[in-house]
Biopython code that builds the backbone (N, CA, C, O; Angstrom):
import numpy as np
from Bio.PDB.StructureBuilder import StructureBuilder

atoms = [
    (1, "MET", "N", (11.092, 15.208, 7.437)),
    (1, "MET", "CA", (9.992, 14.301, 7.227)),
    (1, "MET", "C", (9.936, 13.913, 5.748)),
    (1, "MET", "O", (10.284, 14.695, 4.862)),
    (2, "ILE", "N", (9.489, 12.688, 5.517)),
    (2, "ILE", "CA", (9.411, 12.165, 4.158)),
    (2, "ILE", "C", (8.010, 11.636, 3.888)),
    (2, "ILE", "O", (7.462, 10.867, 4.678)),
    (3, "LYS", "N", (7.444, 12.051, 2.777)),
    (3, "LYS", "CA", (6.154, 11.547, 2.316)),
    (3, "LYS", "C", (6.444, 10.358, 1.401)),
    (3, "LYS", "O", (7.238, 10.463, 0.466)),
    (4, "HIS", "N", (5.799, 9.235, 1.676)),
    (4, "HIS", "CA", (5.959, 8.006, 0.898)),
    (4, "HIS", "C", (4.582, 7.621, 0.372)),
    (4, "HIS", "O", (3.691, 7.258, 1.140)),
    (5, "ILE", "N", (4.419, 7.705, -0.951)),
    (5, "ILE", "CA", (3.136, 7.414, -1.569)),
    (5, "ILE", "C", (3.295, 6.223, -2.511)),
    (5, "ILE", "O", (4.199, 6.194, -3.346)),
    (6, "VAL", "N", (2.412, 5.249, -2.367)),
    (6, "VAL", "CA", (2.436, 4.038, -3.197)),
    (6, "VAL", "C", (1.075, 3.891, -3.860)),
    (6, "VAL", "O", (0.042, 4.009, -3.200)),
    (7, "MET", "N", (1.073, 3.632, -5.175)),
    (7, "MET", "CA", (-0.163, 3.386, -5.907)),
    (7, "MET", "C", (-0.033, 2.047, -6.620)),
    (7, "MET", "O", (1.005, 1.738, -7.204)),
    (8, "MET", "N", (-1.102, 1.258, -6.562)),
    (8, "MET", "CA", (-1.057, -0.073, -7.153)),
    (8, "MET", "C", (-2.305, -0.350, -7.987)),
    (8, "MET", "O", (-3.393, 0.159, -7.721)),
    (9, "LYS", "N", (-2.098, -1.180, -9.008)),
    (9, "LYS", "CA", (-3.191, -1.765, -9.765)),
    (9, "LYS", "C", (-3.212, -3.243, -9.397)),
    (9, "LYS", "O", (-2.173, -3.902, -9.346)),
    (10, "PHE", "N", (-4.405, -3.745, -9.145)),
    (10, "PHE", "CA", (-4.562, -5.152, -8.784)),
    (10, "PHE", "C", (-5.046, -5.937, -9.998)),
    (10, "PHE", "O", (-5.632, -5.380, -10.925)),
    (11, "LEU", "N", (-4.789, -7.238, -9.970)),
    (11, "LEU", "CA", (-5.310, -8.145, -10.984)),
    (11, "LEU", "C", (-6.817, -8.274, -10.802)),
    (11, "LEU", "O", (-7.311, -8.174, -9.679)),
    (12, "ASP", "N", (-7.549, -8.492, -11.881)),
    (12, "ASP", "CA", (-9.008, -8.616, -11.796)),
    (12, "ASP", "C", (-9.419, -9.791, -10.912)),
    (12, "ASP", "O", (-10.419, -9.724, -10.198)),
    (13, "GLU", "N", (-8.641, -10.858, -10.971)),
    (13, "GLU", "CA", (-8.873, -12.022, -10.117)),
    (13, "GLU", "C", (-7.514, -12.614, -9.771)),
    (13, "GLU", "O", (-6.648, -12.756, -10.634)),
    (14, "ALA", "N", (-7.337, -12.955, -8.507)),
    (14, "ALA", "CA", (-6.062, -13.533, -8.083)),
    (14, "ALA", "C", (-6.232, -14.228, -6.740)),
    (14, "ALA", "O", (-7.032, -13.809, -5.903)),
    (15, "ASP", "N", (-5.489, -15.263, -6.557)),
    (15, "ASP", "CA", (-5.495, -16.009, -5.298)),
    (15, "ASP", "C", (-6.906, -16.485, -4.938)),
    (15, "ASP", "O", (-7.261, -16.577, -3.763)),
    (16, "GLY", "N", (-7.711, -16.788, -5.978)),
    (16, "GLY", "CA", (-9.054, -17.307, -5.773)),
    (16, "GLY", "C", (-10.105, -16.281, -5.389)),
    (16, "GLY", "O", (-11.207, -16.643, -4.977)),
    (17, "ARG", "N", (-9.765, -14.981, -5.523)),
    (17, "ARG", "CA", (-10.700, -13.927, -5.132)),
    (17, "ARG", "C", (-10.770, -12.856, -6.215)),
    (17, "ARG", "O", (-9.842, -12.689, -7.007)),
    (18, "ALA", "N", (-11.886, -12.138, -6.233)),
    (18, "ALA", "CA", (-12.051, -10.997, -7.131)),
    (18, "ALA", "C", (-11.232, -9.815, -6.627)),
    (18, "ALA", "O", (-10.855, -9.753, -5.457)),
    (19, "LYS", "N", (-10.964, -8.881, -7.536)),
    (19, "LYS", "CA", (-10.184, -7.691, -7.202)),
    (19, "LYS", "C", (-10.741, -6.962, -5.978)),
    (19, "LYS", "O", (-9.982, -6.598, -5.080)),
    (20, "ALA", "N", (-12.047, -6.748, -5.934)),
    (20, "ALA", "CA", (-12.652, -5.986, -4.832)),
    (20, "ALA", "C", (-12.341, -6.620, -3.481)),
    (20, "ALA", "O", (-12.053, -5.910, -2.517)),
    (21, "GLU", "N", (-12.396, -7.926, -3.402)),
    (21, "GLU", "CA", (-12.109, -8.597, -2.137)),
    (21, "GLU", "C", (-10.628, -8.476, -1.779)),
    (21, "GLU", "O", (-10.293, -8.252, -0.616)),
    (22, "ASN", "N", (-9.744, -8.620, -2.759)),
    (22, "ASN", "CA", (-8.315, -8.481, -2.483)),
    (22, "ASN", "C", (-7.958, -7.060, -2.065)),
    (22, "ASN", "O", (-7.080, -6.860, -1.225)),
    (23, "LEU", "N", (-8.636, -6.071, -2.647)),
    (23, "LEU", "CA", (-8.413, -4.687, -2.236)),
    (23, "LEU", "C", (-8.832, -4.474, -0.782)),
    (23, "LEU", "O", (-8.123, -3.808, -0.028)),
    (24, "LYS", "N", (-9.966, -5.027, -0.385)),
    (24, "LYS", "CA", (-10.420, -4.898, 1.003)),
    (24, "LYS", "C", (-9.449, -5.569, 1.968)),
    (24, "LYS", "O", (-9.188, -5.046, 3.051)),
    (25, "ILE", "N", (-8.914, -6.722, 1.581)),
    (25, "ILE", "CA", (-7.945, -7.422, 2.428)),
    (25, "ILE", "C", (-6.691, -6.565, 2.583)),
    (25, "ILE", "O", (-6.194, -6.382, 3.694)),
    (26, "ALA", "N", (-6.182, -6.042, 1.468)),
    (26, "ALA", "CA", (-4.975, -5.208, 1.521)),
    (26, "ALA", "C", (-5.198, -3.986, 2.400)),
    (26, "ALA", "O", (-4.359, -3.663, 3.241)),
    (27, "LYS", "N", (-6.321, -3.308, 2.210)),
    (27, "LYS", "CA", (-6.610, -2.114, 3.017)),
    (27, "LYS", "C", (-6.711, -2.458, 4.490)),
    (27, "LYS", "O", (-6.224, -1.702, 5.330)),
    (28, "SER", "N", (-7.324, -3.565, 4.819)),
    (28, "SER", "CA", (-7.458, -3.991, 6.209)),
    (28, "SER", "C", (-6.079, -4.220, 6.846)),
    (28, "SER", "O", (-5.840, -3.829, 7.989)),
    (29, "ILE", "N", (-5.196, -4.846, 6.105)),
    (29, "ILE", "CA", (-3.831, -5.077, 6.610)),
    (29, "ILE", "C", (-3.121, -3.743, 6.822)),
    (29, "ILE", "O", (-2.535, -3.504, 7.879)),
    (30, "ILE", "N", (-3.176, -2.884, 5.818)),
    (30, "ILE", "CA", (-2.469, -1.597, 5.859)),
    (30, "ILE", "C", (-3.009, -0.698, 6.964)),
    (30, "ILE", "O", (-2.241, -0.021, 7.648)),
    (31, "ASP", "N", (-4.323, -0.688, 7.141)),
    (31, "ASP", "CA", (-4.933, 0.165, 8.161)),
    (31, "ASP", "C", (-4.485, -0.197, 9.573)),
    (31, "ASP", "O", (-4.630, 0.615, 10.486)),
    (32, "ASN", "N", (-3.953, -1.376, 9.767)),
    (32, "ASN", "CA", (-3.484, -1.799, 11.093)),
    (32, "ASN", "C", (-1.993, -1.578, 11.311)),
    (32, "ASN", "O", (-1.484, -1.879, 12.391)),
    (33, "PHE", "N", (-1.283, -1.063, 10.318)),
    (33, "PHE", "CA", (0.164, -0.874, 10.444)),
    (33, "PHE", "C", (0.557, 0.209, 11.447)),
    (33, "PHE", "O", (1.395, -0.025, 12.318)),
    (34, "ALA", "N", (-0.046, 1.394, 11.328)),
    (34, "ALA", "CA", (0.415, 2.551, 12.104)),
    (34, "ALA", "C", (0.512, 2.287, 13.604)),
    (34, "ALA", "O", (1.512, 2.670, 14.210)),
    (35, "PRO", "N", (-0.470, 1.655, 14.228)),
    (35, "PRO", "CA", (-0.331, 1.425, 15.669)),
    (35, "PRO", "C", (0.717, 0.365, 16.026)),
    (35, "PRO", "O", (1.131, 0.267, 17.181)),
    (36, "LYS", "N", (1.146, -0.426, 15.038)),
    (36, "LYS", "CA", (2.043, -1.549, 15.319)),
    (36, "LYS", "C", (3.480, -1.328, 14.867)),
    (36, "LYS", "O", (4.379, -2.063, 15.276)),
    (37, "ILE", "N", (3.706, -0.309, 14.017)),
    (37, "ILE", "CA", (5.052, -0.045, 13.497)),
    (37, "ILE", "C", (5.424, 1.383, 13.882)),
    (37, "ILE", "O", (4.894, 2.346, 13.327)),
    (38, "ALA", "N", (6.329, 1.505, 14.827)),
    (38, "ALA", "CA", (6.649, 2.800, 15.439)),
    (38, "ALA", "C", (7.192, 3.825, 14.444)),
    (38, "ALA", "O", (6.999, 5.025, 14.641)),
    (39, "GLU", "N", (7.858, 3.388, 13.394)),
    (39, "GLU", "CA", (8.477, 4.316, 12.445)),
    (39, "GLU", "C", (7.450, 5.077, 11.601)),
    (39, "GLU", "O", (7.782, 6.102, 11.006)),
    (40, "ILE", "N", (6.231, 4.596, 11.542)),
    (40, "ILE", "CA", (5.190, 5.263, 10.769)),
    (40, "ILE", "C", (4.656, 6.446, 11.576)),
    (40, "ILE", "O", (4.141, 6.272, 12.680)),
    (41, "LYS", "N", (4.782, 7.634, 11.019)),
    (41, "LYS", "CA", (4.255, 8.825, 11.680)),
    (41, "LYS", "C", (2.788, 9.052, 11.308)),
    (41, "LYS", "O", (1.976, 9.453, 12.142)),
    (42, "GLU", "N", (2.467, 8.788, 10.042)),
    (42, "GLU", "CA", (1.086, 8.869, 9.554)),
    (42, "GLU", "C", (0.944, 7.850, 8.435)),
    (42, "GLU", "O", (1.892, 7.601, 7.690)),
    (43, "MET", "N", (-0.250, 7.258, 8.318)),
    (43, "MET", "CA", (-0.506, 6.363, 7.198)),
    (43, "MET", "C", (-2.003, 6.318, 6.920)),
    (43, "MET", "O", (-2.820, 6.107, 7.817)),
    (44, "LYS", "N", (-2.335, 6.525, 5.645)),
    (44, "LYS", "CA", (-3.716, 6.422, 5.183)),
    (44, "LYS", "C", (-3.724, 5.524, 3.951)),
    (44, "LYS", "O", (-2.777, 5.514, 3.165)),
    (45, "CYS", "N", (-4.795, 4.784, 3.803)),
    (45, "CYS", "CA", (-4.948, 3.911, 2.649)),
    (45, "CYS", "C", (-6.338, 4.113, 2.080)),
    (45, "CYS", "O", (-7.316, 4.171, 2.825)),
    (46, "GLY", "N", (-6.431, 4.222, 0.760)),
    (46, "GLY", "CA", (-7.725, 4.396, 0.131)),
    (46, "GLY", "C", (-7.875, 3.542, -1.108)),
    (46, "GLY", "O", (-6.920, 3.313, -1.849)),
    (47, "ILE", "N", (-9.098, 3.073, -1.317)),
    (47, "ILE", "CA", (-9.436, 2.298, -2.503)),
    (47, "ILE", "C", (-10.151, 3.228, -3.484)),
    (47, "ILE", "O", (-11.100, 3.919, -3.114)),
    (48, "ASN", "N", (-9.698, 3.241, -4.711)),
    (48, "ASN", "CA", (-10.287, 4.092, -5.737)),
    (48, "ASN", "C", (-11.738, 3.698, -6.000)),
    (48, "ASN", "O", (-12.074, 2.515, -6.055)),
    (49, "PHE", "N", (-12.585, 4.701, -6.158)),
    (49, "PHE", "CA", (-14.001, 4.440, -6.415)),
    (49, "PHE", "C", (-14.499, 5.121, -7.689)),
    (49, "PHE", "O", (-15.642, 4.906, -8.092)),
    (50, "TYR", "N", (-13.662, 5.937, -8.328)),
    (50, "TYR", "CA", (-14.119, 6.767, -9.432)),
    (50, "TYR", "C", (-13.313, 6.491, -10.692)),
    (50, "TYR", "O", (-12.099, 6.295, -10.631)),
    (51, "ASN", "N", (-13.987, 6.478, -11.826)),
    (51, "ASN", "CA", (-13.343, 6.358, -13.130)),
    (51, "ASN", "C", (-12.453, 5.114, -13.202)),
    (51, "ASN", "O", (-11.323, 5.171, -13.687)),
    (52, "LEU", "N", (-12.976, 4.007, -12.719)),
    (52, "LEU", "CA", (-12.199, 2.782, -12.567)),
    (52, "LEU", "C", (-11.735, 2.186, -13.884)),
    (52, "LEU", "O", (-10.753, 1.443, -13.903)),
    (53, "ASP", "N", (-12.406, 2.486, -14.977)),
    (53, "ASP", "CA", (-12.043, 1.900, -16.269)),
    (53, "ASP", "C", (-10.934, 2.658, -16.983)),
    (53, "ASP", "O", (-10.444, 2.199, -18.014)),
    (54, "SER", "N", (-10.536, 3.787, -16.467)),
    (54, "SER", "CA", (-9.471, 4.558, -17.102)),
    (54, "SER", "C", (-8.135, 3.835, -16.974)),
    (54, "SER", "O", (-7.812, 3.332, -15.898)),
    (55, "PRO", "N", (-7.357, 3.772, -18.044)),
    (55, "PRO", "CA", (-6.034, 3.140, -17.950)),
    (55, "PRO", "C", (-5.076, 3.911, -17.029)),
    (55, "PRO", "O", (-4.046, 3.384, -16.609)),
    (56, "LYS", "N", (-5.429, 5.155, -16.725)),
    (56, "LYS", "CA", (-4.595, 5.961, -15.832)),
    (56, "LYS", "C", (-4.955, 5.771, -14.360)),
    (56, "LYS", "O", (-4.218, 6.212, -13.479)),
    (57, "ALA", "N", (-6.082, 5.119, -14.093)),
    (57, "ALA", "CA", (-6.556, 4.964, -12.715)),
    (57, "ALA", "C", (-5.831, 3.825, -12.010)),
    (57, "ALA", "O", (-5.575, 2.773, -12.596)),
    (58, "PHE", "N", (-5.510, 4.053, -10.757)),
    (58, "PHE", "CA", (-4.959, 3.012, -9.905)),
    (58, "PHE", "C", (-6.058, 2.530, -8.972)),
    (58, "PHE", "O", (-7.060, 3.216, -8.773)),
    (59, "ASP", "N", (-5.868, 1.357, -8.406)),
    (59, "ASP", "CA", (-6.902, 0.745, -7.567)),
    (59, "ASP", "C", (-6.797, 1.128, -6.094)),
    (59, "ASP", "O", (-7.809, 1.223, -5.399)),
    (60, "ILE", "N", (-5.580, 1.347, -5.622)),
    (60, "ILE", "CA", (-5.382, 1.598, -4.193)),
    (60, "ILE", "C", (-4.174, 2.511, -4.017)),
    (60, "ILE", "O", (-3.228, 2.475, -4.805)),
    (61, "VAL", "N", (-4.224, 3.328, -2.971)),
    (61, "VAL", "CA", (-3.112, 4.220, -2.668)),
    (61, "VAL", "C", (-2.791, 4.136, -1.176)),
    (61, "VAL", "O", (-3.678, 4.001, -0.333)),
    (62, "ILE", "N", (-1.506, 4.219, -0.885)),
    (62, "ILE", "CA", (-1.027, 4.306, 0.497)),
    (62, "ILE", "C", (-0.282, 5.629, 0.603)),
    (62, "ILE", "O", (0.651, 5.887, -0.157)),
    (63, "ASP", "N", (-0.692, 6.455, 1.537)),
    (63, "ASP", "CA", (-0.112, 7.779, 1.747)),
    (63, "ASP", "C", (0.448, 7.790, 3.160)),
    (63, "ASP", "O", (-0.304, 7.747, 4.133)),
    (64, "SER", "N", (1.782, 7.848, 3.272)),
    (64, "SER", "CA", (2.387, 7.733, 4.598)),
    (64, "SER", "C", (3.498, 8.757, 4.797)),
    (64, "SER", "O", (4.018, 9.336, 3.843)),
    (65, "VAL", "N", (3.847, 8.961, 6.066)),
    (65, "VAL", "CA", (4.897, 9.904, 6.451)),
    (65, "VAL", "C", (5.857, 9.195, 7.390)),
    (65, "VAL", "O", (5.450, 8.499, 8.320)),
    (66, "PHE", "N", (7.148, 9.391, 7.122)),
    (66, "PHE", "CA", (8.236, 8.875, 7.957)),
    (66, "PHE", "C", (9.191, 10.021, 8.251)),
    (66, "PHE", "O", (9.251, 11.000, 7.507)),
    (67, "GLU", "N", (9.933, 9.894, 9.336)),
    (67, "GLU", "CA", (10.893, 10.953, 9.660)),
    (67, "GLU", "C", (12.159, 10.870, 8.823)),
    (67, "GLU", "O", (12.693, 11.900, 8.413)),
    (68, "THR", "N", (12.651, 9.659, 8.558)),
    (68, "THR", "CA", (13.939, 9.498, 7.878)),
    (68, "THR", "C", (13.864, 8.360, 6.859)),
    (68, "THR", "O", (12.950, 7.537, 6.889)),
    (69, "VAL", "N", (14.839, 8.333, 5.967)),
    (69, "VAL", "CA", (14.979, 7.227, 5.025)),
    (69, "VAL", "C", (15.216, 5.929, 5.796)),
    (69, "VAL", "O", (14.726, 4.871, 5.401)),
    (70, "GLU", "N", (15.953, 6.009, 6.872)),
    (70, "GLU", "CA", (16.197, 4.825, 7.702)),
    (70, "GLU", "C", (14.894, 4.260, 8.256)),
    (70, "GLU", "O", (14.735, 3.044, 8.355)),
    (71, "ASP", "N", (13.969, 5.133, 8.614)),
    (71, "ASP", "CA", (12.655, 4.683, 9.099)),
    (71, "ASP", "C", (11.885, 3.954, 7.996)),
    (71, "ASP", "O", (11.206, 2.961, 8.259)),
    (72, "ILE", "N", (11.993, 4.450, 6.765)),
    (72, "ILE", "CA", (11.339, 3.760, 5.646)),
    (72, "ILE", "C", (11.960, 2.373, 5.464)),
    (72, "ILE", "O", (11.246, 1.396, 5.238)),
    (73, "GLU", "N", (13.272, 2.290, 5.563)),
    (73, "GLU", "CA", (13.954, 0.999, 5.428)),
    (73, "GLU", "C", (13.565, 0.038, 6.547)),
    (73, "GLU", "O", (13.379, -1.155, 6.304)),
    (74, "THR", "N", (13.442, 0.546, 7.762)),
    (74, "THR", "CA", (13.007, -0.290, 8.883)),
    (74, "THR", "C", (11.601, -0.808, 8.627)),
    (74, "THR", "O", (11.316, -1.982, 8.864)),
    (75, "TYR", "N", (10.726, 0.057, 8.148)),
    (75, "TYR", "CA", (9.360, -0.330, 7.780)),
    (75, "TYR", "C", (9.378, -1.378, 6.665)),
    (75, "TYR", "O", (8.649, -2.368, 6.718)),
    (76, "ARG", "N", (10.217, -1.145, 5.659)),
    (76, "ARG", "CA", (10.269, -2.028, 4.489)),
    (76, "ARG", "C", (10.600, -3.465, 4.882)),
    (76, "ARG", "O", (10.073, -4.402, 4.284)),
    (77, "ILE", "N", (11.470, -3.651, 5.883)),
    (77, "ILE", "CA", (11.871, -5.009, 6.277)),
    (77, "ILE", "C", (11.098, -5.532, 7.491)),
    (77, "ILE", "O", (11.320, -6.660, 7.930)),
    (78, "HIS", "N", (10.197, -4.718, 8.028)),
    (78, "HIS", "CA", (9.414, -5.132, 9.189)),
    (78, "HIS", "C", (8.586, -6.375, 8.822)),
    (78, "HIS", "O", (8.044, -6.442, 7.719)),
    (79, "PRO", "N", (8.480, -7.349, 9.718)),
    (79, "PRO", "CA", (7.723, -8.575, 9.419)),
    (79, "PRO", "C", (6.278, -8.333, 8.987)),
    (79, "PRO", "O", (5.781, -9.046, 8.115)),
    (80, "LEU", "N", (5.594, -7.355, 9.568)),
    (80, "LEU", "CA", (4.214, -7.069, 9.155)),
    (80, "LEU", "C", (4.165, -6.565, 7.710)),
    (80, "LEU", "O", (3.279, -6.945, 6.944)),
    (81, "HIS", "N", (5.117, -5.714, 7.347)),
    (81, "HIS", "CA", (5.174, -5.231, 5.968)),
    (81, "HIS", "C", (5.513, -6.374, 5.020)),
    (81, "HIS", "O", (4.968, -6.449, 3.919)),
    (82, "GLN", "N", (6.402, -7.257, 5.436)),
    (82, "GLN", "CA", (6.761, -8.396, 4.591)),
    (82, "GLN", "C", (5.569, -9.320, 4.356)),
    (82, "GLN", "O", (5.436, -9.889, 3.272)),
    (83, "GLU", "N", (4.703, -9.476, 5.356)),
    (83, "GLU", "CA", (3.478, -10.261, 5.173)),
    (83, "GLU", "C", (2.592, -9.609, 4.113)),
    (83, "GLU", "O", (2.017, -10.297, 3.269)),
    (84, "LEU", "N", (2.484, -8.282, 4.158)),
    (84, "LEU", "CA", (1.706, -7.565, 3.147)),
    (84, "LEU", "C", (2.318, -7.782, 1.768)),
    (84, "LEU", "O", (1.597, -8.066, 0.812)),
    (85, "VAL", "N", (3.617, -7.653, 1.656)),
    (85, "VAL", "CA", (4.294, -7.835, 0.367)),
    (85, "VAL", "C", (4.029, -9.234, -0.178)),
    (85, "VAL", "O", (3.769, -9.392, -1.370)),
    (86, "ASP", "N", (4.092, -10.245, 0.678)),
    (86, "ASP", "CA", (3.804, -11.618, 0.238)),
    (86, "ASP", "C", (2.401, -11.712, -0.352)),
    (86, "ASP", "O", (2.200, -12.347, -1.387)),
    (87, "PHE", "N", (1.428, -11.076, 0.308)),
    (87, "PHE", "CA", (0.050, -11.063, -0.202)),
    (87, "PHE", "C", (-0.020, -10.289, -1.520)),
    (87, "PHE", "O", (-0.599, -10.768, -2.495)),
    (88, "LEU", "N", (0.567, -9.102, -1.545)),
    (88, "LEU", "CA", (0.505, -8.256, -2.738)),
    (88, "LEU", "C", (1.149, -8.925, -3.946)),
    (88, "LEU", "O", (0.672, -8.767, -5.070)),
    (89, "ASN", "N", (2.219, -9.663, -3.727)),
    (89, "ASN", "CA", (2.884, -10.336, -4.837)),
    (89, "ASN", "C", (1.959, -11.318, -5.553)),
    (89, "ASN", "O", (2.216, -11.683, -6.700)),
    (90, "LYS", "N", (0.901, -11.742, -4.898)),
    (90, "LYS", "CA", (-0.048, -12.672, -5.503)),
    (90, "LYS", "C", (-1.212, -11.951, -6.187)),
    (90, "LYS", "O", (-1.858, -12.529, -7.061)),
    (91, "VAL", "N", (-1.491, -10.705, -5.808)),
    (91, "VAL", "CA", (-2.736, -10.072, -6.249)),
    (91, "VAL", "C", (-2.559, -8.767, -7.029)),
    (91, "VAL", "O", (-3.524, -8.285, -7.621)),
    (92, "ARG", "N", (-1.398, -8.197, -7.048)),
    (92, "ARG", "CA", (-1.230, -6.914, -7.744)),
    (92, "ARG", "C", (-0.597, -7.107, -9.108)),
    (92, "ARG", "O", (0.102, -8.083, -9.380)),
    (93, "ASP", "N", (-0.877, -6.128, -9.947)),
    (93, "ASP", "CA", (-0.324, -6.116, -11.291)),
    (93, "ASP", "C", (0.855, -5.145, -11.369)),
    (93, "ASP", "O", (1.932, -5.500, -11.847)),
    (94, "THR", "N", (0.639, -3.923, -10.897)),
    (94, "THR", "CA", (1.615, -2.851, -11.049)),
    (94, "THR", "C", (1.707, -2.034, -9.776)),
    (94, "THR", "O", (0.709, -1.822, -9.088)),
    (95, "THR", "N", (2.920, -1.574, -9.465)),
    (95, "THR", "CA", (3.130, -0.691, -8.319)),
    (95, "THR", "C", (4.010, 0.479, -8.741)),
    (95, "THR", "O", (5.022, 0.303, -9.419)),
    (96, "TYR", "N", (3.606, 1.667, -8.328)),
    (96, "TYR", "CA", (4.424, 2.875, -8.501)),
    (96, "TYR", "C", (4.501, 3.563, -7.151)),
    (96, "TYR", "O", (3.571, 3.492, -6.349)),
    (97, "TYR", "N", (5.617, 4.228, -6.911)),
    (97, "TYR", "CA", (5.737, 4.972, -5.661)),
    (97, "TYR", "C", (6.583, 6.209, -5.861)),
    (97, "TYR", "O", (7.336, 6.330, -6.828)),
    (98, "VAL", "N", (6.437, 7.127, -4.916)),
    (98, "VAL", "CA", (7.251, 8.339, -4.897)),
    (98, "VAL", "C", (7.559, 8.666, -3.446)),
    (98, "VAL", "O", (6.726, 8.474, -2.561)),
    (99, "ASP", "N", (8.764, 9.160, -3.215)),
    (99, "ASP", "CA", (9.189, 9.627, -1.905)),
    (99, "ASP", "C", (9.702, 11.049, -2.071)),
    (99, "ASP", "O", (10.523, 11.325, -2.946)),
    (100, "TYR", "N", (9.214, 11.947, -1.228)),
    (100, "TYR", "CA", (9.711, 13.318, -1.308)),
    (100, "TYR", "C", (9.767, 13.921, 0.088)),
    (100, "TYR", "O", (9.052, 13.503, 0.998)),
    (101, "LYS", "N", (10.638, 14.918, 0.231)),
    (101, "LYS", "CA", (10.814, 15.587, 1.520)),
    (101, "LYS", "C", (9.720, 16.618, 1.724)),
    (101, "LYS", "O", (9.375, 17.383, 0.823)),
    (102, "LEU", "N", (9.191, 16.615, 2.927)),
    (102, "LEU", "CA", (8.181, 17.610, 3.306)),
    (102, "LEU", "C", (8.843, 18.892, 3.774)),
    (102, "LEU", "O", (8.154, 19.847, 4.135)),
]
sb = StructureBuilder()
sb.init_structure("model")
sb.init_model(0)
sb.init_chain("A")
sb.init_seg("    ")
for serial, (resi, resn, name, xyz) in enumerate(atoms, 1):
    if name == "N":
        sb.init_residue(resn, " ", resi, " ")
    sb.init_atom(name, np.array(xyz, "f"), 0.0, 1.0, " ", f" {name:<3s}", serial, name[0])
structure = sb.get_structure()
């Protein structure tokens, strides 16, 4: 099993919306992935609510589990994930991720 964690900082305003609204849109999209993408074993998404002004704070996190690297690759190219990426490319500033074996 592989843990895949993604953390992002969003732009204060992008695509005609404030950061808070773009974060809610992203979370709504992500929260619907698990039932629709078979390779996802677990997926949780959270919006940061504490210490938001810290330069070390991220705005949103995705915490997911996959069985194999191939499953992550299948997820990465899945059309639903690509729709999310298209949205994120307009509203995020920075993305960091880590993958590790459970």
